[in-house]
C-alpha positions in Angstrom: 19.0 -36.7 118.8 21.1 -34.6 116.4 24.2 -36.1 114.8 26.9 -33.5 114.1 28.6 -33.4 110.8 32.2 -32.4 110.0 32.2 -28.9 108.6 34.8 -29.8 106.0 32.6 -32.5 104.6 29.2 -30.9 104.8 27.7 -27.4 104.8 25.1 -28.5 107.3 25.6 -28.8 111.1 23.6 -32.0 111.6 22.3 -35.0 109.6 18.8 -33.8 110.3 19.5 -30.4 108.6 21.0 -32.1 105.6 18.0 -34.5 105.3 15.5 -31.6 105.6 17.3 -29.7 102.9 17.5 -32.8 100.7 13.7 -33.2 101.0 13.1 -29.6 100.2 15.4 -29.6 97.2 13.9 -32.8 95.8 10.4 -31.3 96.1 11.5 -28.1 94.3 13.0 -30.2 91.4 9.8 -32.3 91.1 7.7 -29.2 91.0 10.0 -27.6 88.4 9.9 -30.7 86.2 6.1 -30.9 86.5 5.9 -27.2 85.4 8.2 -27.8 82.5 6.3 -30.9 81.4 2.9 -29.1 81.6 4.2 -26.1 79.6 5.6 -28.2 76.8 3.1 -31.0 76.5 1.1 -31.1 73.3 
């Protein structure tokens, strides 16, 4: 079941879309931080 979101409050149509984007974004950040750490570790 999809839960609609208010377009004034969220750029996503449903909670599911927002959660999927959040998961993707967090994974990108983790990957970026790991790359940075690997590049600058001594």
